[in-house]
DRENKE-623399 format. One record per residue (C-alpha): x, z, y. Coordinates in steps of 0.25 Angstrom, whole numbers, plus 2048, in hexadecimal, padded with zeros to 3 digits. Each point is the difference from the previous one (the first is absolute). Layout:
N
xx=X, zz=Z, yy=Y
...
This chain:
202
xx=AB5, zz=243, yy=E79
xx=7FF, zz=7F7, yy=7F5
xx=809, zz=7F8, yy=7F7
xx=7FE, zz=7F1, yy=801
xx=803, zz=7F9, yy=7F5
xx=80E, zz=7FC, yy=804
xx=804, zz=80D, yy=7FF
xx=7FB, zz=802, yy=7F1
xx=80C, zz=7FD, yy=7F6
xx=7FE, zz=7FD, yy=7F1
xx=80D, zz=803, yy=7F7
xx=800, zz=7F8, yy=7F4
xx=809, zz=801, yy=7F6
xx=803, zz=7F6, yy=7F6
xx=7FD, zz=7F2, yy=807
xx=803, zz=7F5, yy=7F8
xx=7FC, zz=7F1, yy=801
xx=7F2, zz=803, yy=7FB
xx=7F7, zz=80E, yy=803
xx=80A, zz=805, yy=809
xx=801, zz=7F4, yy=808
xx=7F0, zz=7FE, yy=800
xx=7FF, zz=80F, yy=805
xx=809, zz=800, yy=80C
xx=7FA, zz=7F3, yy=805
xx=7F2, zz=808, yy=7FE
xx=804, zz=80A, yy=808
xx=808, zz=7FA, yy=80A
xx=7F4, zz=7F8, yy=802
xx=7F8, zz=80B, yy=802
xx=808, zz=805, yy=80B
xx=80A, zz=80A, yy=7F9
xx=80E, zz=800, yy=800
xx=807, zz=7FF, yy=7F4
xx=80B, zz=807, yy=7F8
xx=803, zz=7F7, yy=7F5
xx=80C, zz=806, yy=7F5
xx=805, zz=7F8, yy=7F7
xx=80D, zz=7FC, yy=7F7
xx=801, zz=7F4, yy=805
xx=805, zz=7FF, yy=80E
xx=800, zz=7F0, yy=800
xx=7F2, zz=801, yy=7FE
xx=7FB, zz=80A, yy=809
xx=80A, zz=7F8, yy=80B
xx=7F4, zz=7F4, yy=7FC
xx=7F4, zz=809, yy=800
xx=806, zz=804, yy=80F
xx=800, zz=7F4, yy=805
xx=7F2, zz=7FC, yy=7FB
xx=7F8, zz=80C, yy=804
xx=7FF, zz=807, yy=80D
xx=801, zz=80E, yy=801
xx=807, zz=801, yy=7F2
xx=80E, zz=807, yy=7FE
xx=809, zz=800, yy=7F4
xx=807, zz=80B, yy=7FA
xx=809, zz=7FB, yy=7F3
xx=800, zz=80C, yy=7F6
xx=7FE, zz=803, yy=7F2
xx=7F7, zz=80B, yy=7FF
xx=804, zz=805, yy=7F5
xx=80D, zz=805, yy=80A
xx=7FA, zz=80C, yy=806
xx=80A, zz=804, yy=809
xx=800, zz=7F2, yy=807
xx=7F2, zz=800, yy=7FE
xx=7FF, zz=80D, yy=807
xx=809, zz=7FA, yy=80C
xx=7F7, zz=7F3, yy=801
xx=7F2, zz=808, yy=802
xx=808, zz=808, yy=80B
xx=804, zz=7F2, yy=806
xx=7F2, zz=7FC, yy=7FF
xx=7FB, zz=80C, yy=806
xx=80B, zz=7FE, yy=80C
xx=7FD, zz=7F0, yy=801
xx=7F1, zz=800, yy=7FE
xx=7FB, zz=80D, yy=800
xx=7F9, zz=809, yy=7F6
xx=7F8, zz=7F8, yy=7F5
xx=7F1, zz=7FF, yy=7FF
xx=800, zz=7F9, yy=7F5
xx=808, zz=801, yy=7F1
xx=800, zz=7F5, yy=7F7
xx=808, zz=801, yy=7F4
xx=802, zz=7F3, yy=7FA
xx=80F, zz=803, yy=7F9
xx=7FF, zz=7FC, yy=7F0
xx=80B, zz=800, yy=7F6
xx=7FD, zz=7FA, yy=7F4
xx=809, zz=7FF, yy=7F2
xx=7F8, zz=7F7, yy=7F5
xx=805, zz=805, yy=7F3
xx=7FE, zz=806, yy=7F2
xx=802, zz=80D, yy=7FF
xx=80D, zz=7FF, yy=7F8
xx=804, zz=7F6, yy=80A
xx=7FD, zz=807, yy=80D
xx=80A, zz=80B, yy=805
xx=7FE, zz=80F, yy=804
xx=806, zz=7F9, yy=80E
xx=7F5, zz=7F7, yy=801
xx=7F5, zz=80A, yy=7FF
xx=807, zz=808, yy=80B
xx=802, zz=7F5, yy=809
xx=7F2, zz=7FD, yy=7FE
xx=7FC, zz=80D, yy=803
xx=809, zz=803, yy=80D
xx=7FA, zz=7F3, yy=805
xx=7F1, zz=7FF, yy=7FC
xx=7FD, zz=80F, yy=802
xx=80C, zz=809, yy=807
xx=800, zz=7F7, yy=80C
xx=7F1, zz=802, yy=802
xx=802, zz=80F, yy=7FF
xx=80C, zz=801, yy=809
xx=7F8, zz=7F6, yy=80B
xx=7F5, zz=809, yy=7FE
xx=807, zz=80C, yy=804
xx=807, zz=7FA, yy=80A
xx=7F3, zz=7F8, yy=807
xx=7F4, zz=808, yy=7FE
xx=802, zz=80C, yy=808
xx=801, zz=7F8, yy=80D
xx=7F2, zz=7FA, yy=7FA
xx=7FB, zz=80D, yy=7FF
xx=803, zz=805, yy=80D
xx=7FB, zz=7F4, yy=807
xx=7F4, zz=802, yy=7F8
xx=7FF, zz=7F2, yy=7F9
xx=807, zz=7F7, yy=7F7
xx=800, zz=7F7, yy=7F4
xx=808, zz=801, yy=7F3
xx=7FE, zz=7F2, yy=7F7
xx=808, zz=7FE, yy=7F3
xx=800, zz=7F3, yy=7F9
xx=7FF, zz=801, yy=7F1
xx=7FC, zz=7F8, yy=7F4
xx=7FA, zz=7FF, yy=7F1
xx=80D, zz=806, yy=7FA
xx=7FC, zz=80E, yy=806
xx=7F4, zz=801, yy=7F7
xx=804, zz=7FC, yy=7F2
xx=80C, zz=7FD, yy=7F9
xx=804, zz=7F1, yy=7FF
xx=80A, zz=7FA, yy=7F8
xx=80F, zz=801, yy=805
xx=7FB, zz=809, yy=80B
xx=807, zz=80E, yy=7FA
xx=809, zz=802, yy=80C
xx=7F6, zz=7FA, yy=80B
xx=7F1, zz=804, yy=7FB
xx=803, zz=80F, yy=801
xx=807, zz=800, yy=80E
xx=7F3, zz=7F9, yy=805
xx=7F6, zz=809, yy=7F9
xx=808, zz=80B, yy=808
xx=7FE, zz=7F9, yy=80D
xx=7F2, zz=7FE, yy=7FE
xx=7FF, zz=80F, yy=7FE
xx=808, zz=806, yy=80A
xx=7F8, zz=7F5, yy=80A
xx=7F3, zz=807, yy=7FB
xx=806, zz=80E, yy=803
xx=804, zz=7FD, yy=80D
xx=7F1, zz=7FB, yy=802
xx=7FB, zz=80F, yy=7FD
xx=80D, zz=807, yy=807
xx=800, zz=7FA, yy=80D
xx=7F3, zz=7FF, yy=804
xx=7F9, zz=7F7, yy=80B
xx=80C, zz=801, yy=809
xx=808, zz=7F7, yy=7F8
xx=7F8, zz=7F9, yy=7F5
xx=805, zz=7FB, yy=7F6
xx=7FA, zz=7F6, yy=7F6
xx=807, zz=7F7, yy=7F3
xx=7FD, zz=7F2, yy=801
xx=7FF, zz=7F7, yy=7F2
xx=804, zz=7F2, yy=800
xx=804, zz=7F5, yy=7F7
xx=80C, zz=7F8, yy=803
xx=7FD, zz=7F6, yy=80B
xx=806, zz=7F4, yy=804
xx=7F6, zz=7FD, yy=80A
xx=804, zz=809, yy=80C
xx=7F2, zz=7FC, yy=808
xx=7F8, zz=806, yy=7F3
xx=809, zz=80D, yy=802
xx=7FC, zz=803, yy=80E
xx=7F1, zz=7FC, yy=7FD
xx=7FE, zz=808, yy=7F3
xx=808, zz=80E, yy=806
xx=7FF, zz=7FF, yy=80F
xx=7F2, zz=7F9, yy=805
xx=7FA, zz=80E, yy=7FD
xx=7FB, zz=805, yy=80F
xx=80A, zz=80B, yy=806
xx=80C, zz=7FF, yy=7F4
xx=809, zz=7FA, yy=809
xx=7FB, zz=808, yy=80D
C-alpha cells in the first residue's frame, strides 16, 4: 500500500524566523507532517499554531544526548522522517585574535557534527524504505575565506564537504544535496528559489 503525502514526515533542524520557518510552511503545504527543531521554544509554539501539521521540539542541536532523545520522540510521535533538512547554524564574527577555540568548537558542533549525527540516526530508515532526501543549507563562507570568519567559515566548509560525501555514500535511497543561498529576508523568495523544482518536496 502506497503512503499518502500525510504519512510523510520532514524533520527540519534549525527553525528560525526566516529560512527554517519558510521550509516548514512549504513542506506542510506539500502535505508533510513537519518536526521543527530549534532552541527557541516560544517561536516553535508560535509556528505550531500557524502551520497545520507542524510540531515543535525545543533542542540545542549541539547537545547530542538531547538531540538523540528528540529524534526518538519524533519517531514515536510522527514516524521515521522521509526528509531531513539541516538548517541549524552557529556563527562567530570576529578576527582570529578576538575569537576563541571555544567559538570554533561550538560552531563546528552545530554546523557539522549535528548534521553527521542526524544522518547516522535517520538515513538507515530511508535506506530500508528505499527513498529519502537530505538537504543542507549553506552560504558563501563555505567557499572562501572572508574577513571576521575564521571561527565560522571553516565549519561551513566542513559542512559542505560532509554533504557532498553523503551524496556519494548514501546513493539513491537517501539522496543528499547541499543548498547554497544568500541570506534572504523574503521567505517567499526562499521557497520559490529552493523548493519550486519539481519533485524536490515530494
